[in-house]
C-alpha positions in Angstrom: 0.0 0.0 0.0 1.5 3.2 -1.1 0.8 6.3 1.1 1.3 9.7 -0.5 2.0 12.7 1.7 0.5 15.9 0.4 2.0 19.3 1.3 -0.6 21.8 2.4 -1.4 24.3 -0.3 -0.3 27.3 1.9 3.2 25.8 2.2 3.4 24.6 -1.4 3.6 28.0 -2.8 5.3 29.5 0.3 2.6 32.1 0.4 1.9 31.6 4.2 5.6 31.8 5.2 6.0 34.8 3.0 3.1 36.6 4.7 4.5 35.9 8.1 7.9 37.0 7.1 6.6 40.2 5.6 4.5 40.9 8.7 7.6 40.4 10.9 9.7 42.7 8.7 7.0 45.3 8.8 6.7 45.1 12.5 10.4 45.4 12.9 10.6 48.3 10.6 7.8 50.1 12.5 9.5 49.4 15.8 12.9 50.7 14.6 11.1 53.8 13.1 9.5 54.5 16.5 12.7 54.0 18.4 14.6 56.2 16.0 12.0 58.9 16.1 11.7 59.1 19.9 15.4 58.4 20.4 16.4 61.2 18.1 14.0 63.6 19.7 15.3 62.6 23.1 18.9 63.2 22.0 18.1 66.5 20.4 16.2 67.6 23.6 19.2 66.5 25.8 21.7 68.3 23.6 19.6 71.5 23.8 19.4 71.3 27.6 23.2 70.7 27.8 23.8 73.7 25.6 21.5 75.9 27.6 23.2 74.7 30.8 26.7 75.4 29.5 25.7 78.9 28.3 24.1 79.7 31.7 27.1 78.4 33.6 29.6 80.3 31.5 27.6 83.5 31.8 27.6 83.1 35.6 31.3 82.4 35.9 32.0 85.3 33.5 30.0 87.5 35.8 32.1 86.3 38.8 35.3 87.1 36.8 34.0 90.6 36.2 33.1 91.1 39.9 36.6 89.9 40.9 38.2 92.2 38.4 36.3 95.2 40.0 37.2 94.1 43.5 40.9 93.9 42.4 40.5 97.4 41.1 39.1 98.5 44.5 42.1 96.8 46.1 44.5 98.8 43.9 42.7 102.0 44.8 42.7 101.2 48.5 46.4 100.4 48.5 47.1 103.7 46.8 45.0 105.7 49.4 46.7 103.8 52.2 50.1 104.6 50.8 49.3 108.3 50.5 47.7 108.5 53.9 50.8 106.8 55.4 53.2 109.3 53.7 51.1 112.2 54.8 50.9 110.8 58.4 54.7 110.6 58.5 55.2 114.0 56.7 52.2 116.2 57.5 53.8 119.0 55.5 53.1 117.0 52.3 49.3 117.1 52.8 48.7 119.9 50.3 50.8 118.4 47.6 49.6 114.8 48.0 45.9 115.2 48.8 44.9 115.6 45.1 46.1 112.0 44.5 43.7 110.7 47.1 40.8 111.6 44.8 42.4 109.7 42.0 42.8 106.7 44.3 39.2 106.9 45.4 38.0 107.1 41.8 39.2 103.5 41.4 37.1 102.3 44.3 33.5 103.4 43.7 32.4 101.4 40.7 29.0 99.9 39.8 28.7 96.2 39.8 26.6 94.9 36.8 23.6 92.9 38.2 22.0 91.6 35.0 23.3 88.0 35.4 22.4 88.0 39.0 18.8 89.0 38.2 18.5 86.3 35.6 19.9 83.7 38.0 17.6 84.6 40.9 14.4 85.6 39.0 13.3 82.3 37.5 12.9 78.7 38.6 13.9 77.7 35.0 17.4 78.8 35.8 17.7 76.2 38.6 16.0 73.5 36.3 18.4 74.3 33.5 21.5 74.0 35.7 20.3 71.0 37.6 23.1 71.0 40.1 22.1 71.9 43.7 25.6 72.4 45.0 26.5 74.7 42.1 23.4 76.7 42.6 24.1 77.0 46.3 27.7 78.2 45.7 26.5 80.8 43.1 23.9 82.0 45.5 26.5 82.3 48.2 28.8 84.3 45.8 26.0 86.8 45.0 25.2 87.2 48.7 28.9 87.8 49.5 29.0 90.4 46.7 25.9 92.3 48.0 27.3 92.2 51.6 30.6 93.5 50.2 28.9 96.4 48.5 26.9 97.3 51.5 29.4 96.7 54.4 32.7 97.7 52.8 32.1 100.0 49.9 29.0 101.5 51.4 30.7 102.4 54.7 33.8 103.7 53.0 31.7 105.9 50.7 29.7 107.2 53.7 33.0 108.0 55.5 34.5 109.7 52.5 31.5 111.9 51.7 30.9 112.6 55.3 34.3 114.0 56.0 36.2 116.9 54.6 39.2 114.7 53.7 40.5 116.9 51.0 40.9 119.9 53.2 41.5 118.4 56.7 44.6 116.5 57.7 42.9 115.3 60.9 39.9 114.0 59.1 42.1 112.2 56.6 43.7 110.3 59.5 40.2 109.3 60.7 39.6 107.1 57.7 41.1 103.7 58.6 42.5 102.7 55.2 44.7 99.9 56.7 41.6 98.2 57.9 39.7 98.7 54.6 42.7 97.1 52.7 42.7 94.2 55.1 39.0 93.6 54.8 39.0 93.9 51.1 41.7 91.3 50.9 39.5 88.9 52.8 36.4 89.5 50.6 38.6 89.1 47.4 40.1 85.9 48.6 36.7 84.4 49.4 35.2 85.5 46.1 38.1 83.8 44.2 37.6 80.6 46.3 33.9 80.5 45.4 34.6 81.1 41.7 37.2 78.4 41.6 34.8 76.0 43.4 32.1 76.7 40.8 34.6 76.0 37.9 35.6 72.7 39.4 32.0 71.7 39.9 31.0 72.3 36.3 34.4 71.5 34.7 34.3 74.5 32.4 38.0 74.9 32.3 40.7 72.4 31.3 39.6 68.7 31.7 41.9 67.9 34.6 41.2 71.0 36.6 39.7 68.9 39.4 42.7 66.7 39.6 45.1 69.7 39.3 43.2 71.2 42.3 43.7 68.0 44.4 47.4 67.8 43.6 48.1 71.5 44.4 45.8 71.9 47.4 48.8 71.8 49.8 50.8 74.3 47.8 47.9 76.6 47.3 47.2 76.7 51.0 50.8 77.5 51.8 50.8 80.4 49.4 47.5 81.7 50.8 49.0 81.5 54.3 52.0 83.5 53.1 49.8 86.2 51.6 47.7 86.3 54.7 50.7 86.8 56.9 51.9 89.6 54.6 48.5 91.3 54.8 48.4 91.1 58.6 51.9 92.5 58.9 51.0 95.4 56.5 47.9 96.1 58.5 49.8 96.3 61.8 52.5 98.5 60.3 50.2 101.0 58.6 47.9 101.1 61.6 50.8 101.9 63.9 51.9 104.8 61.7 48.3 106.1 61.6 48.0 105.9 65.4 51.3 107.6 66.0 50.3 110.5 63.7 47.0 110.9 65.6 48.9 110.9 68.9 51.1 113.7 67.6 48.0 115.8 66.8 46.9 115.5 70.5 50.1 117.0 71.8 
C-alpha cells in the first residue's frame, strides 16, 4: 500500500511563510522607526538642555570674573590711598601736595557692579532647572550674597565716611579714615570670592579637563601660598595702623 503525503497548499507556494515574514519585517521596521523617532527627539532635547546649561554656567562664571576684576581694582585704589595716607601721616607738610592724588585713588574704588546676570539667576525657577546642580546653585547664591554684603558693608561704609568728612581739606579727618583696615577687609572679601569662583569652575568643569585633579594635587601648595599672603596682609595692616595711630597721637600734643 502506497501512502502519499501531500504538502498543504499554503506551504506549497510559500505564500503563508512569505506573509508571516513580511509581517515580521513590517513590525520590525515600524519598531525601529518609532525607536529612531523618539530616540532622536530625546537626543536633540538632551543636547539643547546641555547647551543651555553650558551657556548659563559660562555666563555666571564670566560675571564672577567681572566682579573679581572690579574688587581687584578696588584693592589697587585702597592700597594707593593707604600709601598716600601713610606718607602724609609721617610727613604732614606734604598734605597739600599729596591730597589731590587721594581723589584719583578713590575714583578706582567706587564702581558699579553689573547685576543683569544675578537678576536672571535669581528671578526664574527655570534657571535652577536648567543648571540642575544643587551644589553649584548654592555656591553661586553664596557668591552673590557675598557680593551684596561687600557692596553694603565695605564700599557703602567707606563711601559714607569719604563723603561725610572733609578729607581733601582736613589733615585730621584724613587720618580718621582707617585705610589699613579697609585694605585688610577687602583682601578677605577678594580671597573668598576667588575661592567661590574656583569652586564653581571645578564643579562644572568649564576649564581644562583635569582641573579637578590639578586642584587636588596642588591643594597643599595653594594653602601654603595663601598663608604667606595672609601673613603679609596682617603685617602690613599692623605696620600702617601703627603709623596712623602715631600720627593721631602727635596731633593731640
